[in-house]
PDBQT receptor file of N, H, CA, C and O in Angstrom, charges set to zero:
ATOM      1  N   MET A   1      96.752  51.728 -92.509  1.00  0.00    +0.000 N 
ATOM      2  CA  MET A   1      97.042  50.717 -91.331  1.00  0.00    +0.000 C 
ATOM      3  C   MET A   1      96.456  50.903 -89.836  1.00  0.00    +0.000 C 
ATOM      4  O   MET A   1      96.872  50.441 -88.774  1.00  0.00    +0.000 OA
ATOM      5  N   THR A   2      95.469  51.646 -90.083  1.00  0.00    +0.000 N 
ATOM      6  H   THR A   2      95.131  52.021 -90.946  1.00  0.00    +0.000 HD
ATOM      7  CA  THR A   2      94.562  52.094 -89.005  1.00  0.00    +0.000 C 
ATOM      8  C   THR A   2      94.145  51.407 -88.082  1.00  0.00    +0.000 C 
ATOM      9  O   THR A   2      94.125  51.763 -86.904  1.00  0.00    +0.000 OA
ATOM     10  N   ALA A   3      93.695  50.144 -88.602  1.00  0.00    +0.000 N 
ATOM     11  H   ALA A   3      93.712  49.855 -89.560  1.00  0.00    +0.000 HD
ATOM     12  CA  ALA A   3      93.150  49.307 -87.849  1.00  0.00    +0.000 C 
ATOM     13  C   ALA A   3      94.520  47.902 -86.833  1.00  0.00    +0.000 C 
ATOM     14  O   ALA A   3      94.542  47.098 -85.901  1.00  0.00    +0.000 OA
ATOM     15  N   ALA A   4      95.054  48.260 -87.499  1.00  0.00    +0.000 N 
ATOM     16  H   ALA A   4      95.036  48.913 -88.256  1.00  0.00    +0.000 HD
ATOM     17  CA  ALA A   4      96.912  47.391 -86.679  1.00  0.00    +0.000 C 
ATOM     18  C   ALA A   4      97.198  48.216 -85.763  1.00  0.00    +0.000 C 
ATOM     19  O   ALA A   4      97.701  47.648 -84.794  1.00  0.00    +0.000 OA
ATOM     20  N   GLY A   5      97.072  49.563 -85.626  1.00  0.00    +0.000 N 
ATOM     21  H   GLY A   5      96.663  50.025 -86.413  1.00  0.00    +0.000 HD
ATOM     22  CA  GLY A   5      97.737  50.797 -85.151  1.00  0.00    +0.000 C 
ATOM     23  C   GLY A   5      97.139  51.843 -84.856  1.00  0.00    +0.000 C 
ATOM     24  O   GLY A   5      97.479  52.988 -85.151  1.00  0.00    +0.000 OA
ATOM     25  N   ASP A   6      95.553  51.258 -83.825  1.00  0.00    +0.000 N 
ATOM     26  H   ASP A   6      95.277  50.327 -83.585  1.00  0.00    +0.000 HD
ATOM     27  CA  ASP A   6      94.980  52.141 -83.404  1.00  0.00    +0.000 C 
ATOM     28  C   ASP A   6      94.967  51.819 -81.586  1.00  0.00    +0.000 C 
ATOM     29  O   ASP A   6      94.260  52.262 -80.680  1.00  0.00    +0.000 OA
ATOM     30  N   GLY A   7      95.747  51.150 -81.607  1.00  0.00    +0.000 N 
ATOM     31  H   GLY A   7      96.321  50.790 -82.343  1.00  0.00    +0.000 HD
ATOM     32  CA  GLY A   7      95.825  51.201 -79.970  1.00  0.00    +0.000 C 
ATOM     33  C   GLY A   7      95.013  50.136 -79.585  1.00  0.00    +0.000 C 
ATOM     34  O   GLY A   7      95.518  49.301 -78.836  1.00  0.00    +0.000 OA
ATOM     35  N   LYS A   8      94.002  50.013 -79.899  1.00  0.00    +0.000 N 
ATOM     36  H   LYS A   8      93.592  50.692 -80.508  1.00  0.00    +0.000 HD
ATOM     37  CA  LYS A   8      93.051  48.729 -78.932  1.00  0.00    +0.000 C 
ATOM     38  C   LYS A   8      93.257  47.467 -79.153  1.00  0.00    +0.000 C 
ATOM     39  O   LYS A   8      93.843  47.080 -80.164  1.00  0.00    +0.000 OA
ATOM     40  N   LYS A   9      92.929  46.894 -78.492  1.00  0.00    +0.000 N 
ATOM     41  H   LYS A   9      92.453  47.209 -77.670  1.00  0.00    +0.000 HD
ATOM     42  CA  LYS A   9      93.337  45.247 -78.176  1.00  0.00    +0.000 C 
ATOM     43  C   LYS A   9      92.148  44.464 -79.506  1.00  0.00    +0.000 C 
ATOM     44  O   LYS A   9      90.942  44.615 -79.700  1.00  0.00    +0.000 OA
ATOM     45  N   PRO A  10      93.219  43.614 -80.209  1.00  0.00    +0.000 N 
ATOM     46  CA  PRO A  10      92.855  42.780 -81.269  1.00  0.00    +0.000 C 
ATOM     47  C   PRO A  10      91.527  41.949 -80.538  1.00  0.00    +0.000 C 
ATOM     48  O   PRO A  10      90.594  41.717 -81.307  1.00  0.00    +0.000 OA
ATOM     49  N   GLY A  11      91.433  41.661 -79.653  1.00  0.00    +0.000 N 
ATOM     50  H   GLY A  11      92.191  41.850 -79.028  1.00  0.00    +0.000 HD
ATOM     51  CA  GLY A  11      90.425  40.150 -79.025  1.00  0.00    +0.000 C 
ATOM     52  C   GLY A  11      89.537  41.077 -78.884  1.00  0.00    +0.000 C 
ATOM     53  O   GLY A  11      88.445  40.800 -79.381  1.00  0.00    +0.000 OA
ATOM     54  N   PHE A  12      89.642  42.256 -78.290  1.00  0.00    +0.000 N 
ATOM     55  H   PHE A  12      90.529  42.481 -77.886  1.00  0.00    +0.000 HD
ATOM     56  CA  PHE A  12      88.399  43.077 -77.868  1.00  0.00    +0.000 C 
ATOM     57  C   PHE A  12      87.606  43.722 -79.387  1.00  0.00    +0.000 C 
ATOM     58  O   PHE A  12      86.535  44.288 -79.170  1.00  0.00    +0.000 OA
ATOM     59  N   ARG A  13      88.056  43.666 -80.830  1.00  0.00    +0.000 N 
ATOM     60  H   ARG A  13      88.927  43.206 -81.006  1.00  0.00    +0.000 HD
ATOM     61  CA  ARG A  13      88.262  44.131 -81.485  1.00  0.00    +0.000 C 
ATOM     62  C   ARG A  13      87.410  42.843 -82.401  1.00  0.00    +0.000 C 
ATOM     63  O   ARG A  13      86.919  43.385 -83.392  1.00  0.00    +0.000 OA
ATOM     64  N   VAL A  14      87.157  41.671 -82.388  1.00  0.00    +0.000 N 
ATOM     65  H   VAL A  14      87.556  41.231 -81.583  1.00  0.00    +0.000 HD
ATOM     66  CA  VAL A  14      87.231  39.860 -82.598  1.00  0.00    +0.000 C 
ATOM     67  C   VAL A  14      85.814  39.863 -82.257  1.00  0.00    +0.000 C 
ATOM     68  O   VAL A  14      84.873  39.663 -83.025  1.00  0.00    +0.000 OA
ATOM     69  N   GLY A  15      85.768  40.211 -80.525  1.00  0.00    +0.000 N 
ATOM     70  H   GLY A  15      86.533  40.374 -79.901  1.00  0.00    +0.000 HD
ATOM     71  CA  GLY A  15      84.666  39.718 -79.961  1.00  0.00    +0.000 C 
ATOM     72  C   GLY A  15      83.907  40.354 -80.401  1.00  0.00    +0.000 C 
ATOM     73  O   GLY A  15      82.843  39.804 -80.118  1.00  0.00    +0.000 OA
ATOM     74  N   GLU A  16      83.665  41.429 -81.086  1.00  0.00    +0.000 N 
ATOM     75  H   GLU A  16      84.529  41.875 -81.317  1.00  0.00    +0.000 HD
ATOM     76  CA  GLU A  16      82.670  42.543 -81.287  1.00  0.00    +0.000 C 
ATOM     77  C   GLU A  16      82.280  41.944 -82.228  1.00  0.00    +0.000 C 
ATOM     78  O   GLU A  16      81.074  41.701 -82.190  1.00  0.00    +0.000 OA
ATOM     79  N   LYS A  17      82.917  41.524 -83.256  1.00  0.00    +0.000 N 
ATOM     80  H   LYS A  17      83.897  41.721 -83.286  1.00  0.00    +0.000 HD
ATOM     81  CA  LYS A  17      82.989  40.847 -84.885  1.00  0.00    +0.000 C 
ATOM     82  C   LYS A  17      81.458  39.623 -84.380  1.00  0.00    +0.000 C 
ATOM     83  O   LYS A  17      80.246  39.528 -84.572  1.00  0.00    +0.000 OA
ATOM     84  N   ALA A  18      82.626  38.876 -83.627  1.00  0.00    +0.000 N 
ATOM     85  H   ALA A  18      83.610  38.953 -83.472  1.00  0.00    +0.000 HD
ATOM     86  CA  ALA A  18      81.852  37.227 -83.611  1.00  0.00    +0.000 C 
ATOM     87  C   ALA A  18      80.550  38.175 -82.704  1.00  0.00    +0.000 C 
ATOM     88  O   ALA A  18      79.499  37.536 -82.748  1.00  0.00    +0.000 OA
ATOM     89  N   ARG A  19      80.429  39.254 -82.071  1.00  0.00    +0.000 N 
ATOM     90  H   ARG A  19      81.283  39.773 -82.035  1.00  0.00    +0.000 HD
ATOM     91  CA  ARG A  19      78.875  39.467 -81.412  1.00  0.00    +0.000 C 
ATOM     92  C   ARG A  19      77.501  40.063 -82.557  1.00  0.00    +0.000 C 
ATOM     93  O   ARG A  19      76.271  40.060 -82.512  1.00  0.00    +0.000 OA
ATOM     94  N   ASP A  20      78.339  40.436 -83.329  1.00  0.00    +0.000 N 
ATOM     95  H   ASP A  20      79.338  40.438 -83.365  1.00  0.00    +0.000 HD
ATOM     96  CA  ASP A  20      77.912  41.265 -84.678  1.00  0.00    +0.000 C 
ATOM     97  C   ASP A  20      77.196  39.950 -85.472  1.00  0.00    +0.000 C 
ATOM     98  O   ASP A  20      75.995  39.894 -85.737  1.00  0.00    +0.000 OA
ATOM     99  N   ASN A  21      78.073  39.030 -85.754  1.00  0.00    +0.000 N 
ATOM    100  H   ASN A  21      79.049  39.075 -85.539  1.00  0.00    +0.000 HD
ATOM    101  CA  ASN A  21      77.367  37.582 -86.299  1.00  0.00    +0.000 C 
ATOM    102  C   ASN A  21      76.450  37.063 -85.956  1.00  0.00    +0.000 C 
ATOM    103  O   ASN A  21      75.415  36.690 -86.508  1.00  0.00    +0.000 OA
ATOM    104  N   SER A  22      76.873  37.026 -84.894  1.00  0.00    +0.000 N 
ATOM    105  H   SER A  22      77.714  37.329 -84.446  1.00  0.00    +0.000 HD
ATOM    106  CA  SER A  22      75.419  35.925 -84.176  1.00  0.00    +0.000 C 
ATOM    107  C   SER A  22      74.276  36.584 -84.201  1.00  0.00    +0.000 C 
ATOM    108  O   SER A  22      73.170  36.053 -84.290  1.00  0.00    +0.000 OA
ATOM    109  N   ASP A  23      74.623  38.430 -84.081  1.00  0.00    +0.000 N 
ATOM    110  H   ASP A  23      75.522  38.862 -84.008  1.00  0.00    +0.000 HD
ATOM    111  CA  ASP A  23      72.968  39.029 -84.017  1.00  0.00    +0.000 C 
ATOM    112  C   ASP A  23      72.591  38.348 -85.315  1.00  0.00    +0.000 C 
ATOM    113  O   ASP A  23      71.572  37.698 -85.550  1.00  0.00    +0.000 OA
ATOM    114  N   PHE A  24      73.828  38.680 -86.282  1.00  0.00    +0.000 N 
ATOM    115  H   PHE A  24      74.656  39.207 -86.091  1.00  0.00    +0.000 HD
ATOM    116  CA  PHE A  24      72.654  38.872 -87.650  1.00  0.00    +0.000 C 
ATOM    117  C   PHE A  24      72.660  37.069 -88.221  1.00  0.00    +0.000 C 
ATOM    118  O   PHE A  24      72.256  36.745 -89.338  1.00  0.00    +0.000 OA
ATOM    119  N   ALA A  25      73.069  36.317 -87.439  1.00  0.00    +0.000 N 
ATOM    120  H   ALA A  25      73.398  36.580 -86.531  1.00  0.00    +0.000 HD
ATOM    121  CA  ALA A  25      72.619  34.785 -87.808  1.00  0.00    +0.000 C 
ATOM    122  C   ALA A  25      71.448  34.647 -87.329  1.00  0.00    +0.000 C 
ATOM    123  O   ALA A  25      70.600  33.970 -87.911  1.00  0.00    +0.000 OA
ATOM    124  N   GLN A  26      71.180  35.376 -85.995  1.00  0.00    +0.000 N 
ATOM    125  H   GLN A  26      71.869  35.926 -85.522  1.00  0.00    +0.000 HD
ATOM    126  CA  GLN A  26      70.018  35.340 -85.220  1.00  0.00    +0.000 C 
ATOM    127  C   GLN A  26      68.354  35.888 -86.210  1.00  0.00    +0.000 C 
ATOM    128  O   GLN A  26      67.232  35.386 -86.267  1.00  0.00    +0.000 OA
ATOM    129  N   GLN A  27      69.041  37.239 -86.909  1.00  0.00    +0.000 N 
ATOM    130  H   GLN A  27      69.953  37.646 -86.863  1.00  0.00    +0.000 HD
ATOM    131  CA  GLN A  27      67.683  37.994 -87.458  1.00  0.00    +0.000 C 
ATOM    132  C   GLN A  27      67.919  37.140 -88.856  1.00  0.00    +0.000 C 
ATOM    133  O   GLN A  27      67.121  37.137 -89.793  1.00  0.00    +0.000 OA
ATOM    134  N   LEU A  28      68.828  36.615 -88.826  1.00  0.00    +0.000 N 
ATOM    135  H   LEU A  28      69.477  36.618 -88.065  1.00  0.00    +0.000 HD
ATOM    136  CA  LEU A  28      68.775  35.407 -90.380  1.00  0.00    +0.000 C 
ATOM    137  C   LEU A  28      67.680  34.736 -90.215  1.00  0.00    +0.000 C 
ATOM    138  O   LEU A  28      66.684  34.916 -90.915  1.00  0.00    +0.000 OA
ATOM    139  N   ILE A  29      67.780  33.571 -88.908  1.00  0.00    +0.000 N 
ATOM    140  H   ILE A  29      68.589  33.425 -88.339  1.00  0.00    +0.000 HD
ATOM    141  CA  ILE A  29      66.959  32.922 -89.171  1.00  0.00    +0.000 C 
ATOM    142  C   ILE A  29      65.423  32.448 -88.973  1.00  0.00    +0.000 C 
ATOM    143  O   ILE A  29      64.671  31.520 -89.271  1.00  0.00    +0.000 OA
ATOM    144  N   ALA A  30      65.452  34.256 -87.956  1.00  0.00    +0.000 N 
ATOM    145  H   ALA A  30      66.063  35.010 -87.714  1.00  0.00    +0.000 HD
ATOM    146  CA  ALA A  30      64.144  35.096 -87.369  1.00  0.00    +0.000 C 
ATOM    147  C   ALA A  30      63.228  34.918 -88.829  1.00  0.00    +0.000 C 
ATOM    148  O   ALA A  30      62.223  34.239 -89.036  1.00  0.00    +0.000 OA
ATOM    149  N   GLY A  31      64.288  36.139 -90.065  1.00  0.00    +0.000 N 
ATOM    150  H   GLY A  31      65.104  36.690 -89.896  1.00  0.00    +0.000 HD
ATOM    151  CA  GLY A  31      63.957  36.206 -91.245  1.00  0.00    +0.000 C 
ATOM    152  C   GLY A  31      63.546  34.741 -92.312  1.00  0.00    +0.000 C 
ATOM    153  O   GLY A  31      62.619  34.988 -93.083  1.00  0.00    +0.000 OA
ATOM    154  N   ILE A  32      63.928  33.792 -92.383  1.00  0.00    +0.000 N 
ATOM    155  H   ILE A  32      64.681  33.592 -91.756  1.00  0.00    +0.000 HD
ATOM    156  CA  ILE A  32      63.906  32.654 -93.051  1.00  0.00    +0.000 C 
ATOM    157  C   ILE A  32      62.360  31.845 -92.060  1.00  0.00    +0.000 C 
ATOM    158  O   ILE A  32      61.586  31.344 -92.875  1.00  0.00    +0.000 OA
ATOM    159  N   LYS A  33      62.009  31.722 -91.000  1.00  0.00    +0.000 N 
ATOM    160  H   LYS A  33      62.638  32.129 -90.338  1.00  0.00    +0.000 HD
ATOM    161  CA  LYS A  33      61.325  30.883 -90.557  1.00  0.00    +0.000 C 
ATOM    162  C   LYS A  33      59.903  32.144 -91.230  1.00  0.00    +0.000 C 
ATOM    163  O   LYS A  33      58.988  31.931 -92.025  1.00  0.00    +0.000 OA
ATOM    164  N   GLN A  34      60.307  33.447 -90.451  1.00  0.00    +0.000 N 
ATOM    165  H   GLN A  34      61.050  33.620 -89.804  1.00  0.00    +0.000 HD
ATOM    166  CA  GLN A  34      59.133  34.405 -91.094  1.00  0.00    +0.000 C 
ATOM    167  C   GLN A  34      58.676  33.950 -92.616  1.00  0.00    +0.000 C 
ATOM    168  O   GLN A  34      57.480  33.805 -92.871  1.00  0.00    +0.000 OA
ATOM    169  N   VAL A  35      59.698  33.733 -93.607  1.00  0.00    +0.000 N 
ATOM    170  H   VAL A  35      60.669  33.850 -93.400  1.00  0.00    +0.000 HD
ATOM    171  CA  VAL A  35      59.082  33.687 -94.860  1.00  0.00    +0.000 C 
ATOM    172  C   VAL A  35      58.670  32.244 -95.108  1.00  0.00    +0.000 C 
ATOM    173  O   VAL A  35      58.005  32.030 -96.122  1.00  0.00    +0.000 OA
ATOM    174  N   VAL A  36      58.944  31.351 -94.407  1.00  0.00    +0.000 N 
ATOM    175  H   VAL A  36      59.484  31.524 -93.584  1.00  0.00    +0.000 HD
ATOM    176  CA  VAL A  36      58.767  29.868 -94.396  1.00  0.00    +0.000 C 
ATOM    177  C   VAL A  36      57.182  29.843 -93.796  1.00  0.00    +0.000 C 
ATOM    178  O   VAL A  36      56.604  28.825 -94.179  1.00  0.00    +0.000 OA
ATOM    179  N   GLU A  37      56.529  30.519 -93.140  1.00  0.00    +0.000 N 
ATOM    180  H   GLU A  37      56.998  31.346 -92.829  1.00  0.00    +0.000 HD
ATOM    181  CA  GLU A  37      55.561  30.793 -92.303  1.00  0.00    +0.000 C 
ATOM    182  C   GLU A  37      54.558  31.376 -93.540  1.00  0.00    +0.000 C 
ATOM    183  O   GLU A  37      53.513  30.882 -93.963  1.00  0.00    +0.000 OA
ATOM    184  N   ASP A  38      55.063  32.258 -93.842  1.00  0.00    +0.000 N 
ATOM    185  H   ASP A  38      55.912  32.659 -93.498  1.00  0.00    +0.000 HD
ATOM    186  CA  ASP A  38      54.138  33.526 -95.061  1.00  0.00    +0.000 C 
ATOM    187  C   ASP A  38      53.804  32.081 -96.081  1.00  0.00    +0.000 C 
ATOM    188  O   ASP A  38      52.649  31.969 -96.491  1.00  0.00    +0.000 OA
ATOM    189  N   GLU A  39      54.666  31.175 -96.407  1.00  0.00    +0.000 N 
ATOM    190  H   GLU A  39      55.605  31.266 -96.074  1.00  0.00    +0.000 HD
ATOM    191  CA  GLU A  39      54.684  30.346 -97.417  1.00  0.00    +0.000 C 
ATOM    192  C   GLU A  39      53.652  29.567 -97.680  1.00  0.00    +0.000 C 
ATOM    193  O   GLU A  39      52.815  29.432 -98.572  1.00  0.00    +0.000 OA
ATOM    194  N   THR A  40      54.088  28.831 -96.114  1.00  0.00    +0.000 N 
ATOM    195  H   THR A  40      54.769  28.941 -95.390  1.00  0.00    +0.000 HD
ATOM    196  CA  THR A  40      52.981  27.817 -95.503  1.00  0.00    +0.000 C 
ATOM    197  C   THR A  40      51.126  28.607 -95.371  1.00  0.00    +0.000 C 
ATOM    198  O   THR A  40      50.052  28.291 -95.884  1.00  0.00    +0.000 OA
ATOM    199  N   ALA A  41      51.357  29.202 -94.859  1.00  0.00    +0.000 N 
ATOM    200  H   ALA A  41      52.230  29.458 -94.443  1.00  0.00    +0.000 HD
ATOM    201  CA  ALA A  41      49.828  30.318 -94.636  1.00  0.00    +0.000 C 
ATOM    202  C   ALA A  41      49.931  29.959 -96.812  1.00  0.00    +0.000 C 
ATOM    203  O   ALA A  41      49.830  28.878 -97.391  1.00  0.00    +0.000 OA
ATOM    204  N   LYS A  42      50.077  30.866 -97.198  1.00  0.00    +0.000 N 
ATOM    205  H   LYS A  42      50.160  31.744 -96.727  1.00  0.00    +0.000 HD
ATOM    206  CA  LYS A  42      49.544  31.257 -98.464  1.00  0.00    +0.000 C 
ATOM    207  C   LYS A  42      49.047  29.374 -99.183  1.00  0.00    +0.000 C 
ATOM    208  O   LYS A  42      47.937  29.202 -99.686  1.00  0.00    +0.000 OA
ATOM    209  N   ARG A  43      50.307  27.957 -99.052  1.00  0.00    +0.000 N 
ATOM    210  H   ARG A  43      51.209  28.097 -98.644  1.00  0.00    +0.000 HD
ATOM    211  CA  ARG A  43      49.436  27.145 -99.730  1.00  0.00    +0.000 C 
ATOM    212  C   ARG A  43      48.313  26.670 -98.696  1.00  0.00    +0.000 C 
ATOM    213  O   ARG A  43      47.729  25.594 -98.822  1.00  0.00    +0.000 OA
ATOM    214  N   GLN A  44      48.154  27.264 -98.019  1.00  0.00    +0.000 N 
ATOM    215  H   GLN A  44      48.629  28.138 -97.917  1.00  0.00    +0.000 HD
ATOM    216  CA  GLN A  44      47.135  26.387 -97.158  1.00  0.00    +0.000 C 
ATOM    217  C   GLN A  44      45.696  27.682 -97.348  1.00  0.00    +0.000 C 
ATOM    218  O   GLN A  44      44.648  27.598 -96.708  1.00  0.00    +0.000 OA
ATOM    219  N   TYR A  45      45.940  28.553 -98.145  1.00  0.00    +0.000 N 
ATOM    220  H   TYR A  45      46.791  28.621 -98.665  1.00  0.00    +0.000 HD
ATOM    221  CA  TYR A  45      44.422  29.310 -98.449  1.00  0.00    +0.000 C 
ATOM    222  C   TYR A  45      44.756  29.081-100.009  1.00  0.00    +0.000 C 
ATOM    223  O   TYR A  45      43.954  29.804-100.600  1.00  0.00    +0.000 OA
ATOM    224  N   GLN A  46      45.621  28.369-101.026  1.00  0.00    +0.000 N 
ATOM    225  H   GLN A  46      46.273  27.781-100.546  1.00  0.00    +0.000 HD
ATOM    226  CA  GLN A  46      45.355  28.062-101.995  1.00  0.00    +0.000 C 
ATOM    227  C   GLN A  46      44.668  27.005-102.087  1.00  0.00    +0.000 C 
ATOM    228  O   GLN A  46      43.783  26.963-102.942  1.00  0.00    +0.000 OA
ATOM    229  N   ALA A  47      44.980  25.541-100.964  1.00  0.00    +0.000 N 
ATOM    230  H   ALA A  47      45.699  25.575-100.270  1.00  0.00    +0.000 HD
ATOM    231  CA  ALA A  47      44.127  24.580-100.980  1.00  0.00    +0.000 C 
ATOM    232  C   ALA A  47      42.955  24.097-101.204  1.00  0.00    +0.000 C 
ATOM    233  O   ALA A  47      42.726  22.908-100.985  1.00  0.00    +0.000 OA
TER     234      ALA A  47
């Protein structure tokens, strides 16, 4: 029960988690774009 009774404001923790999720989403999108670009380049070389 440390998470509920650690004396920290829950709103602050939720804000931190949301920011982490935002960073993760941006990294994921960047990674997907990189993969798409790599695949496009491979297809151009094969053509």
